[in-house]
N, C-alpha and C positions, 0 to 999 in steps of 0.2 A: 103254344104256351104263351101266356101273358108276359109282356116285357119285364114287369116287376118280378114275376116269379122266376123268369130266366136269370135275371141279375142275382137274385137271392140264391138260386141254385149254383151259379158260378162261384159266389162267395163261399158257400158251403164246401164246394169241391176244392177250392184253394186252401181252406182251413183244414180239410181232411188231409191234404198233401203235407201241410205243416205238421199235423199230429203224427202222420206216418213217419216223417223224418225224425221227429223227436223219439218215437218208439225205436227206430233203428239206432239212434244215438244212445239210448238207454242200453240196448243190447251190446253195443260195441264200446260202451263206457267212453264215449267221445264228447269232448267239450263242445258246447254250442255257443256261437256268437249270436247273441240275441238280436242285435241290430241287423245282422246279415239275413237271418231267417225272416225277420219282419219285412226287410226290403224285398226279398224274393217273393214273399206272399203278396205284398202290396203291388209290386210292379207287374206280376203275372195276372193279378186281378184286373189292373188297368188295361194291360195289353190284350188279355182275353176278352174283355168287354169291347174294346175298340177294333181289334184285329183278329180275334179268334185264334190266338197263338200265345205261347209263353215266351217272354223275353229272356228269362234266366232260370237256372235250376240250382238246387241246393248242392253245395260242395263242388262248384265248378268255377272256372275262370270267368265264365260269362257273367256270373253274379257280380264279381268284383269290378269287372270292366263296365258293366251297366251302372253300378253304383257310382263309380268315378265320373261317368258321363252325367248322371243326374246331379251330382254335387257340383260339377263344373257349370251346369246350367244355372243352379241356384246361386253360384258365385257371380255369374254374369248378371242375374237379376238384382243382386245386392250391390253391384258396382255403380258408384255415382257416374252419371252420363253427362259428359260435357255439353252434349247437344241440348240438354234440358236448360242450360244456362246461357248458351249462345245459339239461338235458333238457326243461324246461318249454317251451323255445322250439321244440322239434321240431314241435309242432302247428301253429305259425304260420309256420315257415320264414322268418324275418325277412329273410334275405339272398337269398331266392329260389334258393338253390343246389340244393335238391332238385328244384324244378320245372325249373331250367335244365339238369339233368343227365339228364333222361329221354331215352330213345332215343339213347343214346351209341354206336350201333353203328359209326359211322364214325371214332371217335376213335383206333382202332388204327392208322390210316394215318399218324398224326402221328409216331410213333416210328420207323416204317419210313423215312419221308422223311429224318429226322435221321441215321439210321445210314448210308443211302446217300450223303447229302451229305458226311458226315464221312469216310467211306471214300474217296470220290473226291477230297476235299480233300487227304488224307494221301498218296494215290497221286500226285497232281499235284505235291505238294511234294517228293516223293521219286521222281524219274523212274526210278531204277534198280530200285525196288520195283515200279513200274508195269510195267517191262520184264519182270521175272521173272514177274509175274502173267500178262501177255500171252503170254509164251513158253510157259508151262504150258498155257494154253488152246489155243494153236496145236498143241502137241505131242499133247495128250490128245484134243482135240475135232476139230482140223483146221481148215482155212480155210473161211470162209463157211458154217459150219454153226451150227445153233441149239443152244445149251446146254440140256439137259433136266435134270429133277430128279434122275434116277439118276446123272447125271454129277458131282454135287456131291461125293460120297464119293471120286471119283477125282482131285479137285483139292485136294491138301493145302495148296498155297501160298495159293490163294484162301481156303480155310478159315482159314488163319493170319492173313490180312489182315483178315478179318471179326472174328476173336477179338481181334486187337490194336486194332481200331476200338472194339469194345465195352469193352476195358480203358481206353483213353484217353478215349473219349467215350461213356459208357454212356447208353442211351436214356432211362432214368429215373435221374438222379443220386442220388436219395434213395429209390428204390423207392416203392411205395404205402405209406401209413402203416400201421404195425402197432400192436398193443396187447398189453401184458403180461397174460397170463391169471391170473397169481398173483404174489405178492411174490417177487422173485428177487434174488440177490446176484451181481454181475458185477464182478470185479476190485476187490472191496472196497466197491463202491457198491450200495446197495439201490434197486432199481427197483420202486416200488409197483404193486400190481395196478391194471389199467385205465390205466396210463400210456401215452400215445401215443408210439410209437418210430419214429424215422426212421433208416434205415440209409444211411450215407454211402458209397454204392458208388463214387462219383467219387474220394473220398479213398483208398479201398482200392486202386484201380487206380493211384494215384500214390505209393503207400507204398514207399519205398526199402528197407524191411526185408523186403518181399515180392518186389519186382521190381527187377532191376538196371537202371540207367539208365532210370528210369520215365518221364522226359520225352521220350524218344526213341521214335519210331514204328519198331518193330522186329518185324515179323511172324515173323522167323526164331526168335524165342524160343519159339514154339509148335510148331515142327517136331519137336522132340526130346522133347516131353512130352505127356501125355494130358490136360492141363487143358482142361476144357470149360465152357460157360456154361449147362448144363442143370440147375443147382442142386446138383450134387454136390461142387463145388470152391468153397469160400467166398471164395477170392481172386478169383474171376471169376463174380459172380452178377448180371450186368446185368439179368436178368429175374426175379430173386428166387429163392426156394427153398421147397420144401415146399408146404403147402396154399395159401399166398399167392403162389405162383409165377404169373407172367403167363400167362393161358390162351391168349394169342395167340402164344406162343413158336414152336410148330411152323410156323405160317404165316409169321411174321417170318423164321425161319431159312431157309425156302425162298426167299422173295421177295427178301431182301437179297442172298443169294448169286446168284440168277438175274439180278437187276437189275444188279449190279456186273459180272457176266460179260457181260451184253448191252451194257453201256456201253463196255467196253474190248476185247471180243473182236476185233471187226473195225473198230474205230475208234481213231484217235489223237486226242489232244486238245491244242489250242493255246490258251494264255492270251491275253488281250487285248494288243495291241501295247505293248511297253515293260515288261510285267510279267514278273518272274522267278519261278520256283517258290517261292523263299524269301520272296517278297513276299505270298504268299497268307495271308489273315487267319485266325487261330485263336481269335479272341475268342468266348466262349460266353455264352449267355443261359440262366441257371438257372431252372428251374421244375419242373413235374411231368415234363417232358421237357427234354432238353438241346439247345436250338436253336443253330444257327450265327448269330452276330450279323449278319454280312454274307453274303448269299446267294452261293453259288458259281456263277460263270458262265464258260463256256469255249466254244471253237469245235470241233465235231467234224470230223474229217477221215477220210474213208473210205479204208481201205487197199486 
């Protein structure tokens, strides 16, 4: 089998496991932690690709333990390293950051979890947007069918939902640290060579000079323009641009679309008793990735 076909087959297998778990949750009327099921799906896709085994399973301690490990790695990546400012310290690595950041192959799952959780939060807060996304899936894909990678290009509203999620809740609010290669003047300010630079992507997405009604979740803003997040449009660079662009973008693009489609295609979602859509929390935890402060939980209902 061709390597590309094998990878796509593995993704479909992991998505089927996700849907099977949601079916079981419907039958048992069990609440689902959206971030956790997204994590299990993402981490098992990565571990299956690299090691041909699953690192976690739904409803098990292994999932929580692995999630804590990944979040710990992301915290390490986001910690300022004294050795960057005092080169003599690089040899002794006083904070243990270099040692702690080895074998970081699973850290890519973290940003995918956040994107899926934020997208589902916004859709549950905006039921009419959820309805439009579900209607598109039913019209283009049909009932009780599995969304495949080739279908993504035929789902403009789903694509718009993901773009709007990246605008409102970028996976990396400050991107990875950059460094000036030479002295440069920007808007009258001199940025010295070797200065560490953080790009505030979160603020760009909330800038009213660029976006109308920036605090409103409005996927429709992306239906009539060609703005994309692949590094060519600086108003939407959730994954960076140029040489320092996130290498995990192609996989994240596919997995976020397919996971959201799997979660909403043949499932309705109900919040806990007494909770209204507008009650859903939007508090953020800033770091190398943008976490949701309070995990999203809801009850799936099979259509």
